[in-house]
C-alpha positions in Angstrom: 24.4 130.7 118.2 27.5 128.7 117.4 29.8 127.5 120.1 33.5 127.1 119.5 34.1 123.8 121.2 36.3 120.9 120.1 37.2 117.4 121.1 40.8 117.7 122.3 41.5 114.1 121.3 40.6 115.0 117.8 42.9 117.9 117.7 45.8 115.9 119.1 45.1 113.0 116.7 45.3 115.4 113.7 48.6 116.8 115.1 50.0 113.3 115.4 49.0 112.4 111.9 50.5 115.6 110.6 53.7 115.1 112.5 54.1 111.6 111.0 53.5 113.0 107.5 50.4 110.8 107.1 48.1 113.7 106.0 50.2 114.2 102.9 50.9 110.5 102.2 47.6 108.8 102.6 44.3 109.3 100.7 41.8 111.6 102.3 39.1 108.9 102.6 41.5 106.6 104.4 42.6 109.4 106.8 38.9 110.0 107.6 38.3 106.3 108.3 41.5 106.1 110.3 40.5 109.1 112.4 36.9 107.9 113.0 38.0 104.4 114.0 40.7 105.8 116.3 38.5 108.4 117.9 35.8 105.9 118.6 38.3 104.1 120.9 39.1 107.2 122.9 37.2 109.2 125.5 35.8 112.5 124.6 37.4 115.7 126.1 35.8 118.9 125.0 37.6 122.2 125.2 36.6 125.7 124.6 39.9 127.4 123.8 42.9 125.3 122.7 45.3 128.0 123.9 44.0 127.7 127.5 44.3 123.9 127.3 47.9 124.1 126.2 48.7 126.5 129.0 46.9 124.8 131.9 47.4 121.2 130.9 49.8 119.1 132.9 52.6 117.7 130.7 52.2 114.2 132.2 48.5 114.3 131.3 49.2 115.4 127.8 51.8 112.6 127.3 49.3 110.1 128.7 46.7 111.3 126.2 49.2 111.0 123.3 50.0 107.5 124.4 46.3 106.6 124.4 46.1 108.0 120.9 49.1 106.1 119.6 47.7 102.9 121.1 44.3 103.5 119.5 46.0 104.5 116.2 47.9 101.2 116.1 44.7 99.2 116.6 42.9 101.2 114.0 45.7 100.7 111.4 45.5 96.9 112.0 41.8 96.9 111.8 41.7 98.9 108.6 44.4 96.8 107.1 42.5 93.6 107.9 39.4 95.1 106.3 41.2 96.1 103.2 42.8 92.6 102.9 39.4 91.0 103.4 37.8 93.2 100.7 40.7 92.4 98.3 40.1 88.7 98.7 36.4 89.0 97.8 
């Protein structure tokens, strides 16, 4: 049996990366690292059907989640940039 459940933060993060055009601009490995580092800073929120989530979700709650993602994304970008610079120096 396979359940169709997803982490809603992951879905929203990928939407944000797509909206910003980063999925097309950045290498796939970097996107994967960026997503992992970002998601590890966020709580997990599993959903069964995304359509239901969009319908029943409070707009303030959705905006709060997006703000959390943007904040975690900024920290992740800074972290990965510092790691890349450190690697380049070695």
